[in-house]
KOLKOLVEX-881286 format. One record per residue: x, y, z of N, C-alpha, C, O in turn; residue number from 0. Coordinates in nm, 2 decimals. Example, Ala and Ser with C-alpha at 12.3 -4.5 7.8 and 13.67 -1.06 7.14 Angstrom:
% residues 2
+--------+--------+--------+--------+--------+--------+--------+--------+--------+--------+--------+--------+-----+
!    nc1 !    nc2 !    nc3 !   cac1 !   cac2 !   cac3 !    cc1 !    cc2 !    cc3 !    oc1 !    oc2 !    oc3 !   i !
+--------+--------+--------+--------+--------+--------+--------+--------+--------+--------+--------+--------+-----+
!   1.32 !  -0.57 !   0.78 !   1.23 !  -0.45 !   0.78 !   1.32 !  -0.33 !   0.78 !   1.42 !  -0.33 !   0.85 !   0 !
!   1.28 !  -0.22 !   0.71 !   1.37 !  -0.11 !   0.71 !   1.29 !   0.00 !   0.79 !   1.34 !   0.11 !   0.80 !   1 !
+--------+--------+--------+--------+--------+--------+--------+--------+--------+--------+--------+--------+-----+
//
This chain:
% residues 140
+--------+--------+--------+--------+--------+--------+--------+--------+--------+--------+--------+--------+-----+
!    nc1 !    nc2 !    nc3 !   cac1 !   cac2 !   cac3 !    cc1 !    cc2 !    cc3 !    oc1 !    oc2 !    oc3 !   i !
+--------+--------+--------+--------+--------+--------+--------+--------+--------+--------+--------+--------+-----+
!   0.08 !  -0.12 !   0.00 !   0.00 !   0.00 !   0.00 !   0.09 !   0.13 !   0.00 !   0.19 !   0.13 !   0.07 !   0 !
!   0.05 !   0.22 !  -0.07 !   0.12 !   0.35 !  -0.08 !   0.06 !   0.45 !   0.01 !  -0.06 !   0.47 !   0.02 !   1 !
!   0.15 !   0.52 !   0.08 !   0.11 !   0.62 !   0.18 !   0.17 !   0.76 !   0.13 !   0.28 !   0.76 !   0.09 !   2 !
!   0.09 !   0.86 !   0.14 !   0.13 !   0.99 !   0.09 !   0.09 !   1.10 !   0.20 !  -0.02 !   1.09 !   0.25 !   3 !
!   0.17 !   1.19 !   0.22 !   0.15 !   1.30 !   0.32 !   0.18 !   1.43 !   0.25 !   0.28 !   1.45 !   0.18 !   4 !
!   0.09 !   1.53 !   0.26 !   0.10 !   1.66 !   0.19 !   0.11 !   1.77 !   0.28 !   0.03 !   1.78 !   0.38 !   5 !
!   0.19 !   1.87 !   0.25 !   0.20 !   2.00 !   0.32 !   0.23 !   2.11 !   0.22 !   0.34 !   2.10 !   0.16 !   6 !
!   0.14 !   2.19 !   0.19 !   0.16 !   2.30 !   0.09 !   0.21 !   2.24 !  -0.04 !   0.14 !   2.15 !  -0.10 !   7 !
!   0.33 !   2.28 !  -0.09 !   0.38 !   2.23 !  -0.21 !   0.47 !   2.11 !  -0.19 !   0.55 !   2.07 !  -0.28 !   8 !
!   0.47 !   2.05 !  -0.07 !   0.56 !   1.94 !  -0.04 !   0.48 !   1.81 !  -0.03 !   0.36 !   1.81 !   0.01 !   9 !
!   0.54 !   1.70 !  -0.07 !   0.48 !   1.57 !  -0.06 !   0.58 !   1.47 !  -0.01 !   0.70 !   1.47 !  -0.05 !  10 !
!   0.54 !   1.38 !   0.08 !   0.62 !   1.26 !   0.12 !   0.54 !   1.14 !   0.07 !   0.42 !   1.13 !   0.10 !  11 !
!   0.60 !   1.05 !   0.00 !   0.54 !   0.94 !  -0.06 !   0.62 !   0.81 !  -0.05 !   0.74 !   0.82 !  -0.06 !  12 !
!   0.55 !   0.70 !  -0.03 !   0.62 !   0.57 !  -0.03 !   0.61 !   0.50 !  -0.17 !   0.64 !   0.39 !  -0.18 !  13 !
!   0.56 !   0.57 !  -0.27 !   0.54 !   0.52 !  -0.40 !   0.68 !   0.52 !  -0.47 !   0.73 !   0.62 !  -0.51 !  14 !
!   0.73 !   0.40 !  -0.49 !   0.87 !   0.39 !  -0.55 !   0.87 !   0.44 !  -0.70 !   0.97 !   0.48 !  -0.75 !  15 !
!   0.75 !   0.44 !  -0.76 !   0.74 !   0.49 !  -0.90 !   0.77 !   0.64 !  -0.91 !   0.81 !   0.69 !  -1.01 !  16 !
!   0.76 !   0.71 !  -0.80 !   0.79 !   0.86 !  -0.80 !   0.94 !   0.89 !  -0.78 !   0.98 !   0.99 !  -0.81 !  17 !
!   1.01 !   0.79 !  -0.72 !   1.15 !   0.81 !  -0.69 !   1.23 !   0.85 !  -0.82 !   1.20 !   0.80 !  -0.93 !  18 !
!   1.33 !   0.93 !  -0.80 !   1.41 !   0.98 !  -0.90 !   1.56 !   0.93 !  -0.87 !   1.64 !   1.00 !  -0.81 !  19 !
!   1.59 !   0.81 !  -0.91 !   1.71 !   0.74 !  -0.87 !   1.84 !   0.82 !  -0.90 !   1.94 !   0.82 !  -0.83 !  20 !
!   1.84 !   0.90 !  -1.01 !   1.96 !   0.98 !  -1.04 !   1.98 !   1.09 !  -0.94 !   2.10 !   1.12 !  -0.91 !  21 !
!   1.88 !   1.15 !  -0.89 !   1.89 !   1.25 !  -0.78 !   1.94 !   1.18 !  -0.65 !   2.03 !   1.23 !  -0.58 !  22 !
!   1.88 !   1.07 !  -0.62 !   1.92 !   0.99 !  -0.50 !   2.07 !   0.95 !  -0.51 !   2.15 !   0.98 !  -0.42 !  23 !
!   2.11 !   0.90 !  -0.63 !   2.25 !   0.86 !  -0.65 !   2.34 !   0.98 !  -0.64 !   2.45 !   0.97 !  -0.58 !  24 !
!   2.30 !   1.09 !  -0.70 !   2.39 !   1.21 !  -0.70 !   2.42 !   1.25 !  -0.56 !   2.53 !   1.29 !  -0.52 !  25 !
!   2.31 !   1.25 !  -0.47 !   2.34 !   1.29 !  -0.33 !   2.42 !   1.19 !  -0.26 !   2.52 !   1.22 !  -0.20 !  26 !
!   2.39 !   1.06 !  -0.27 !   2.45 !   0.96 !  -0.20 !   2.60 !   0.94 !  -0.24 !   2.68 !   0.91 !  -0.15 !  27 !
!   2.63 !   0.96 !  -0.36 !   2.77 !   0.94 !  -0.41 !   2.86 !   1.05 !  -0.35 !   2.98 !   1.03 !  -0.36 !  28 !
!   2.80 !   1.16 !  -0.30 !   2.88 !   1.27 !  -0.25 !   2.87 !   1.29 !  -0.10 !   2.94 !   1.38 !  -0.05 !  29 !
!   2.80 !   1.20 !  -0.03 !   2.79 !   1.22 !   0.11 !   2.89 !   1.13 !   0.19 !   2.93 !   1.03 !   0.13 !  30 !
!   2.91 !   1.16 !   0.31 !   3.02 !   1.09 !   0.39 !   2.99 !   0.94 !   0.41 !   3.08 !   0.87 !   0.42 !  31 !
!   2.86 !   0.90 !   0.42 !   2.84 !   0.76 !   0.45 !   2.83 !   0.67 !   0.33 !   2.83 !   0.55 !   0.35 !  32 !
!   2.82 !   0.72 !   0.21 !   2.82 !   0.63 !   0.09 !   2.89 !   0.69 !  -0.03 !   2.86 !   0.67 !  -0.14 !  33 !
!   3.00 !   0.77 !   0.01 !   3.08 !   0.83 !  -0.10 !   3.12 !   0.73 !  -0.21 !   3.17 !   0.62 !  -0.18 !  34 !
!   3.10 !   0.77 !  -0.33 !   3.14 !   0.69 !  -0.44 !   3.05 !   0.57 !  -0.48 !   3.08 !   0.48 !  -0.56 !  35 !
!   2.93 !   0.57 !  -0.42 !   2.83 !   0.46 !  -0.45 !   2.80 !   0.46 !  -0.60 !   2.78 !   0.56 !  -0.66 !  36 !
!   2.80 !   0.34 !  -0.66 !   2.77 !   0.32 !  -0.80 !   2.62 !   0.33 !  -0.82 !   2.54 !   0.29 !  -0.73 !  37 !
!   2.57 !   0.37 !  -0.93 !   2.43 !   0.39 !  -0.96 !   2.36 !   0.26 !  -0.95 !   2.25 !   0.25 !  -0.89 !  38 !
!   2.42 !   0.15 !  -0.99 !   2.35 !   0.02 !  -0.98 !   2.33 !  -0.02 !  -0.84 !   2.23 !  -0.09 !  -0.80 !  39 !
!   2.42 !   0.01 !  -0.75 !   2.41 !  -0.02 !  -0.61 !   2.30 !   0.06 !  -0.55 !   2.22 !   0.00 !  -0.47 !  40 !
!   2.29 !   0.19 !  -0.58 !   2.18 !   0.27 !  -0.53 !   2.04 !   0.21 !  -0.58 !   1.95 !   0.21 !  -0.50 !  41 !
!   2.03 !   0.17 !  -0.70 !   1.91 !   0.11 !  -0.75 !   1.87 !  -0.02 !  -0.68 !   1.76 !  -0.04 !  -0.65 !  42 !
!   1.97 !  -0.10 !  -0.64 !   1.95 !  -0.22 !  -0.57 !   1.90 !  -0.19 !  -0.43 !   1.82 !  -0.26 !  -0.38 !  43 !
!   1.97 !  -0.09 !  -0.36 !   1.92 !  -0.05 !  -0.23 !   1.77 !  -0.01 !  -0.23 !   1.70 !  -0.05 !  -0.14 !  44 !
!   1.73 !   0.06 !  -0.33 !   1.60 !   0.11 !  -0.34 !   1.50 !  -0.01 !  -0.36 !   1.40 !  -0.02 !  -0.30 !  45 !
!   1.54 !  -0.10 !  -0.45 !   1.46 !  -0.22 !  -0.48 !   1.43 !  -0.30 !  -0.35 !   1.32 !  -0.36 !  -0.34 !  46 !
!   1.53 !  -0.32 !  -0.26 !   1.52 !  -0.41 !  -0.15 !   1.48 !  -0.33 !  -0.02 !   1.50 !  -0.39 !   0.09 !  47 !
!   1.43 !  -0.21 !  -0.03 !   1.40 !  -0.14 !   0.09 !   1.26 !  -0.07 !   0.08 !   1.20 !  -0.06 !  -0.03 !  48 !
!   1.20 !  -0.04 !   0.19 !   1.08 !   0.04 !   0.20 !   1.12 !   0.19 !   0.19 !   1.20 !   0.23 !   0.28 !  49 !
!   1.08 !   0.26 !   0.09 !   1.14 !   0.39 !   0.06 !   1.04 !   0.50 !   0.08 !   0.92 !   0.49 !   0.05 !  50 !
!   1.09 !   0.62 !   0.12 !   1.02 !   0.74 !   0.13 !   1.09 !   0.84 !   0.04 !   1.21 !   0.86 !   0.05 !  51 !
!   1.01 !   0.91 !  -0.04 !   1.06 !   1.02 !  -0.12 !   1.00 !   1.15 !  -0.07 !   0.88 !   1.15 !  -0.03 !  52 !
!   1.08 !   1.26 !  -0.07 !   1.03 !   1.39 !  -0.03 !   1.04 !   1.47 !  -0.16 !   1.14 !   1.48 !  -0.22 !  53 !
!   0.93 !   1.54 !  -0.19 !   0.92 !   1.62 !  -0.32 !   0.87 !   1.76 !  -0.29 !   0.79 !   1.79 !  -0.20 !  54 !
!   0.92 !   1.85 !  -0.38 !   0.87 !   1.98 !  -0.39 !   0.83 !   2.00 !  -0.53 !   0.91 !   2.01 !  -0.62 !  55 !
!   0.70 !   2.02 !  -0.55 !   0.64 !   2.03 !  -0.69 !   0.70 !   1.93 !  -0.78 !   0.75 !   1.96 !  -0.89 !  56 !
!   0.69 !   1.80 !  -0.75 !   0.74 !   1.68 !  -0.82 !   0.89 !   1.66 !  -0.83 !   0.94 !   1.56 !  -0.88 !  57 !
!   0.97 !   1.76 !  -0.78 !   1.12 !   1.75 !  -0.78 !   1.15 !   1.67 !  -0.65 !   1.11 !   1.72 !  -0.54 !  58 !
!   1.23 !   1.57 !  -0.66 !   1.27 !   1.50 !  -0.54 !   1.38 !   1.58 !  -0.47 !   1.48 !   1.61 !  -0.53 !  59 !
!   1.35 !   1.60 !  -0.34 !   1.44 !   1.68 !  -0.26 !   1.49 !   1.61 !  -0.13 !   1.57 !   1.66 !  -0.06 !  60 !
!   1.44 !   1.49 !  -0.11 !   1.48 !   1.41 !   0.00 !   1.45 !   1.26 !  -0.01 !   1.38 !   1.22 !  -0.11 !  61 !
!   1.50 !   1.18 !   0.08 !   1.48 !   1.04 !   0.07 !   1.51 !   0.97 !   0.20 !   1.58 !   1.03 !   0.29 !  62 !
!   1.46 !   0.85 !   0.22 !   1.49 !   0.76 !   0.33 !   1.46 !   0.62 !   0.29 !   1.36 !   0.60 !   0.23 !  63 !
!   1.54 !   0.53 !   0.33 !   1.51 !   0.39 !   0.32 !   1.49 !   0.33 !   0.46 !   1.56 !   0.36 !   0.55 !  64 !
!   1.39 !   0.23 !   0.46 !   1.37 !   0.16 !   0.59 !   1.39 !   0.01 !   0.55 !   1.33 !  -0.04 !   0.46 !  65 !
!   1.48 !  -0.05 !   0.63 !   1.50 !  -0.20 !   0.61 !   1.44 !  -0.26 !   0.73 !   1.48 !  -0.24 !   0.84 !  66 !
!   1.34 !  -0.35 !   0.71 !   1.26 !  -0.39 !   0.82 !   1.19 !  -0.52 !   0.80 !   1.16 !  -0.56 !   0.68 !  67 !
!   1.15 !  -0.59 !   0.91 !   1.06 !  -0.70 !   0.90 !   0.92 !  -0.65 !   0.94 !   0.82 !  -0.73 !   0.94 !  68 !
!   0.91 !  -0.52 !   0.97 !   0.78 !  -0.45 !   1.00 !   0.72 !  -0.49 !   1.14 !   0.61 !  -0.45 !   1.17 !  69 !
!   0.79 !  -0.57 !   1.22 !   0.74 !  -0.61 !   1.35 !   0.84 !  -0.59 !   1.46 !   0.82 !  -0.52 !   1.56 !  70 !
!   0.96 !  -0.65 !   1.44 !   1.06 !  -0.65 !   1.55 !   1.17 !  -0.55 !   1.53 !   1.21 !  -0.49 !   1.62 !  71 !
!   1.21 !  -0.53 !   1.40 !   1.33 !  -0.45 !   1.38 !   1.32 !  -0.36 !   1.25 !   1.26 !  -0.40 !   1.15 !  72 !
!   1.37 !  -0.24 !   1.26 !   1.38 !  -0.15 !   1.15 !   1.51 !  -0.07 !   1.15 !   1.55 !  -0.03 !   1.26 !  73 !
!   1.57 !  -0.05 !   1.04 !   1.69 !   0.02 !   1.03 !   1.67 !   0.14 !   0.93 !   1.63 !   0.11 !   0.82 !  74 !
!   1.70 !   0.26 !   0.98 !   1.69 !   0.38 !   0.89 !   1.82 !   0.40 !   0.82 !   1.92 !   0.40 !   0.88 !  75 !
!   1.81 !   0.42 !   0.69 !   1.93 !   0.44 !   0.61 !   1.91 !   0.55 !   0.50 !   1.80 !   0.57 !   0.46 !  76 !
!   2.02 !   0.61 !   0.46 !   2.03 !   0.70 !   0.35 !   1.93 !   0.81 !   0.36 !   1.86 !   0.85 !   0.26 !  77 !
!   1.91 !   0.87 !   0.48 !   1.82 !   0.98 !   0.50 !   1.88 !   1.11 !   0.46 !   1.99 !   1.14 !   0.51 !  78 !
!   1.81 !   1.18 !   0.38 !   1.87 !   1.32 !   0.35 !   1.76 !   1.41 !   0.29 !   1.65 !   1.37 !   0.24 !  79 !
!   1.79 !   1.54 !   0.31 !   1.71 !   1.65 !   0.25 !   1.82 !   1.73 !   0.18 !   1.92 !   1.76 !   0.24 !  80 !
!   1.81 !   1.76 !   0.05 !   1.91 !   1.83 !  -0.02 !   1.93 !   1.97 !   0.04 !   1.84 !   2.03 !   0.09 !  81 !
!   2.05 !   2.01 !   0.03 !   2.10 !   2.13 !   0.11 !   2.01 !   2.25 !   0.09 !   1.98 !   2.32 !   0.19 !  82 !
!   1.96 !   2.29 !  -0.02 !   1.88 !   2.41 !  -0.04 !   1.75 !   2.40 !   0.02 !   1.68 !   2.50 !   0.03 !  83 !
!   1.70 !   2.29 !   0.07 !   1.57 !   2.27 !   0.14 !   1.59 !   2.24 !   0.29 !   1.49 !   2.22 !   0.35 !  84 !
!   1.71 !   2.25 !   0.34 !   1.73 !   2.23 !   0.48 !   1.68 !   2.35 !   0.56 !   1.68 !   2.46 !   0.51 !  85 !
!   1.65 !   2.33 !   0.68 !   1.60 !   2.44 !   0.77 !   1.45 !   2.47 !   0.76 !   1.41 !   2.56 !   0.82 !  86 !
!   1.38 !   2.39 !   0.68 !   1.24 !   2.41 !   0.66 !   1.15 !   2.31 !   0.74 !   1.03 !   2.31 !   0.73 !  87 !
!   1.22 !   2.23 !   0.82 !   1.14 !   2.13 !   0.90 !   1.11 !   2.00 !   0.83 !   1.03 !   1.92 !   0.88 !  88 !
!   1.17 !   1.98 !   0.71 !   1.13 !   1.87 !   0.63 !   1.19 !   1.74 !   0.69 !   1.12 !   1.63 !   0.68 !  89 !
!   1.31 !   1.74 !   0.74 !   1.36 !   1.62 !   0.81 !   1.28 !   1.57 !   0.92 !   1.25 !   1.46 !   0.94 !  90 !
!   1.23 !   1.67 !   1.00 !   1.15 !   1.64 !   1.12 !   1.01 !   1.58 !   1.07 !   0.96 !   1.48 !   1.12 !  91 !
!   0.96 !   1.64 !   0.96 !   0.83 !   1.59 !   0.91 !   0.85 !   1.45 !   0.85 !   0.76 !   1.37 !   0.87 !  92 !
!   0.96 !   1.43 !   0.78 !   0.99 !   1.29 !   0.73 !   0.99 !   1.19 !   0.84 !   0.93 !   1.08 !   0.83 !  93 !
!   1.06 !   1.22 !   0.95 !   1.07 !   1.13 !   1.06 !   0.93 !   1.11 !   1.12 !   0.90 !   1.00 !   1.16 !  94 !
!   0.85 !   1.21 !   1.13 !   0.72 !   1.20 !   1.19 !   0.64 !   1.10 !   1.11 !   0.57 !   1.02 !   1.16 !  95 !
!   0.65 !   1.12 !   0.97 !   0.57 !   1.03 !   0.88 !   0.62 !   0.88 !   0.90 !   0.54 !   0.79 !   0.90 !  96 !
!   0.75 !   0.86 !   0.91 !   0.80 !   0.73 !   0.92 !   0.76 !   0.67 !   1.06 !   0.71 !   0.55 !   1.06 !  97 !
!   0.77 !   0.74 !   1.16 !   0.74 !   0.69 !   1.30 !   0.59 !   0.66 !   1.32 !   0.56 !   0.58 !   1.40 !  98 !
!   0.51 !   0.73 !   1.25 !   0.36 !   0.71 !   1.26 !   0.30 !   0.62 !   1.15 !   0.18 !   0.60 !   1.15 !  99 !
!   0.39 !   0.57 !   1.06 !   0.34 !   0.49 !   0.95 !   0.26 !   0.37 !   1.01 !   0.31 !   0.30 !   1.10 ! 100 !
!   0.15 !   0.34 !   0.96 !   0.06 !   0.23 !   1.01 !   0.13 !   0.10 !   1.03 !   0.10 !   0.02 !   1.12 ! 101 !
!   0.22 !   0.06 !   0.93 !   0.28 !  -0.07 !   0.94 !   0.41 !  -0.06 !   1.03 !   0.44 !  -0.16 !   1.09 ! 102 !
!   0.47 !   0.05 !   1.03 !   0.60 !   0.06 !   1.11 !   0.58 !   0.11 !   1.25 !   0.67 !   0.10 !   1.33 ! 103 !
!   0.47 !   0.16 !   1.29 !   0.45 !   0.22 !   1.42 !   0.46 !   0.12 !   1.53 !   0.48 !   0.17 !   1.65 ! 104 !
!   0.45 !  -0.01 !   1.51 !   0.46 !  -0.10 !   1.62 !   0.60 !  -0.17 !   1.62 !   0.62 !  -0.26 !   1.71 ! 105 !
!   0.69 !  -0.13 !   1.54 !   0.82 !  -0.19 !   1.54 !   0.89 !  -0.17 !   1.67 !   0.89 !  -0.06 !   1.73 ! 106 !
!   0.95 !  -0.28 !   1.73 !   1.00 !  -0.27 !   1.86 !   1.14 !  -0.21 !   1.87 !   1.16 !  -0.12 !   1.95 ! 107 !
!   1.23 !  -0.24 !   1.78 !   1.37 !  -0.19 !   1.78 !   1.40 !  -0.12 !   1.65 !   1.39 !  -0.17 !   1.55 ! 108 !
!   1.44 !   0.01 !   1.67 !   1.48 !   0.09 !   1.56 !   1.63 !   0.12 !   1.57 !   1.68 !   0.13 !   1.69 ! 109 !
!   1.70 !   0.12 !   1.46 !   1.85 !   0.16 !   1.47 !   1.88 !   0.25 !   1.35 !   1.81 !   0.25 !   1.25 ! 110 !
!   1.99 !   0.32 !   1.37 !   2.04 !   0.40 !   1.26 !   2.18 !   0.44 !   1.30 !   2.23 !   0.42 !   1.41 ! 111 !
!   2.26 !   0.48 !   1.20 !   2.39 !   0.54 !   1.22 !   2.39 !   0.68 !   1.17 !   2.33 !   0.71 !   1.07 ! 112 !
!   2.45 !   0.77 !   1.25 !   2.46 !   0.91 !   1.21 !   2.59 !   0.97 !   1.26 !   2.63 !   0.94 !   1.37 ! 113 !
!   2.64 !   1.06 !   1.18 !   2.76 !   1.13 !   1.23 !   2.74 !   1.27 !   1.26 !   2.82 !   1.34 !   1.32 ! 114 !
!   2.61 !   1.32 !   1.23 !   2.59 !   1.46 !   1.25 !   2.45 !   1.50 !   1.28 !   2.42 !   1.62 !   1.28 ! 115 !
!   2.36 !   1.41 !   1.30 !   2.22 !   1.45 !   1.32 !   2.16 !   1.39 !   1.45 !   2.04 !   1.36 !   1.45 ! 116 !
!   2.24 !   1.37 !   1.55 !   2.19 !   1.32 !   1.67 !   2.07 !   1.39 !   1.73 !   1.97 !   1.33 !   1.78 ! 117 !
!   2.07 !   1.52 !   1.72 !   1.97 !   1.61 !   1.78 !   1.83 !   1.58 !   1.71 !   1.73 !   1.57 !   1.78 ! 118 !
!   1.83 !   1.56 !   1.58 !   1.71 !   1.53 !   1.51 !   1.65 !   1.39 !   1.56 !   1.53 !   1.39 !   1.60 ! 119 !
!   1.73 !   1.29 !   1.57 !   1.68 !   1.16 !   1.60 !   1.65 !   1.15 !   1.75 !   1.56 !   1.07 !   1.78 ! 120 !
!   1.71 !   1.22 !   1.83 !   1.68 !   1.22 !   1.98 !   1.54 !   1.27 !   2.00 !   1.47 !   1.22 !   2.09 ! 121 !
!   1.49 !   1.36 !   1.91 !   1.35 !   1.40 !   1.92 !   1.25 !   1.29 !   1.90 !   1.13 !   1.30 !   1.94 ! 122 !
!   1.29 !   1.18 !   1.84 !   1.21 !   1.07 !   1.81 !   1.24 !   0.95 !   1.90 !   1.20 !   0.83 !   1.86 ! 123 !
!   1.31 !   0.97 !   2.01 !   1.34 !   0.86 !   2.10 !   1.47 !   0.78 !   2.08 !   1.50 !   0.69 !   2.15 ! 124 !
!   1.54 !   0.82 !   1.98 !   1.67 !   0.75 !   1.95 !   1.77 !   0.80 !   2.05 !   1.77 !   0.91 !   2.09 ! 125 !
!   1.86 !   0.71 !   2.10 !   1.96 !   0.74 !   2.19 !   2.08 !   0.65 !   2.17 !   2.07 !   0.55 !   2.10 ! 126 !
!   2.20 !   0.68 !   2.23 !   2.31 !   0.60 !   2.21 !   2.27 !   0.46 !   2.27 !   2.21 !   0.45 !   2.38 ! 127 !
!   2.31 !   0.35 !   2.21 !   2.28 !   0.22 !   2.25 !   2.31 !   0.20 !   2.40 !   2.42 !   0.23 !   2.44 ! 128 !
!   2.21 !   0.14 !   2.48 !   2.23 !   0.12 !   2.62 !   2.34 !   0.02 !   2.64 !   2.42 !   0.03 !   2.74 ! 129 !
!   2.36 !  -0.08 !   2.56 !   2.46 !  -0.18 !   2.57 !   2.54 !  -0.20 !   2.44 !   2.52 !  -0.29 !   2.37 ! 130 !
!   2.62 !  -0.10 !   2.41 !   2.69 !  -0.10 !   2.28 !   2.78 !  -0.23 !   2.27 !   2.81 !  -0.27 !   2.16 ! 131 !
!   2.82 !  -0.28 !   2.38 !   2.90 !  -0.41 !   2.38 !   2.82 !  -0.53 !   2.32 !   2.88 !  -0.63 !   2.29 ! 132 !
!   2.69 !  -0.51 !   2.32 !   2.61 !  -0.62 !   2.26 !   2.59 !  -0.61 !   2.11 !   2.53 !  -0.70 !   2.04 ! 133 !
!   2.63 !  -0.49 !   2.06 !   2.61 !  -0.47 !   1.91 !   2.74 !  -0.50 !   1.84 !   2.84 !  -0.46 !   1.88 ! 134 !
!   2.72 !  -0.58 !   1.74 !   2.84 !  -0.62 !   1.66 !   2.81 !  -0.58 !   1.51 !   2.70 !  -0.57 !   1.47 ! 135 !
!   2.92 !  -0.57 !   1.44 !   2.91 !  -0.54 !   1.30 !   3.02 !  -0.60 !   1.22 !   3.13 !  -0.63 !   1.28 ! 136 !
!   3.00 !  -0.62 !   1.09 !   3.10 !  -0.67 !   1.00 !   3.10 !  -0.57 !   0.89 !   3.00 !  -0.56 !   0.82 ! 137 !
!   3.21 !  -0.51 !   0.86 !   3.22 !  -0.41 !   0.76 !   3.32 !  -0.46 !   0.65 !   3.43 !  -0.50 !   0.69 ! 138 !
!   3.28 !  -0.46 !   0.53 !   3.36 !  -0.50 !   0.42 !   3.42 !  -0.38 !   0.35 !   3.50 !  -0.40 !   0.25 ! 139 !
+--------+--------+--------+--------+--------+--------+--------+--------+--------+--------+--------+--------+-----+
//
């Protein structure tokens, strides 16, 4: 099912057909967490994730992927609002839409990684892991 949220000239949609992969790739290939990502990799990420696009008059200006089983665990990834649209509350609105999503609202454990947006995510209950020693990762 597709969910859409509107505010003035802005739209947040889970409709993957609206996504503009070239804009997503252009942003991700230049950001600190996925610098140099190949276009095919970005398209594969989109294919295998639940996605939110943020639009201003049909132009994509933001994005988020959710990787989840929709019950127990969800991971937020590749969240962004392009620079010229920052400071308008769009990141907060995007997070509100994700957190109140009918299918995701009951997810027990949420995770994400961020190097610079702790303040935003803290507003939605995210905090430094209580037991980081229990979290493991394998990075290639």
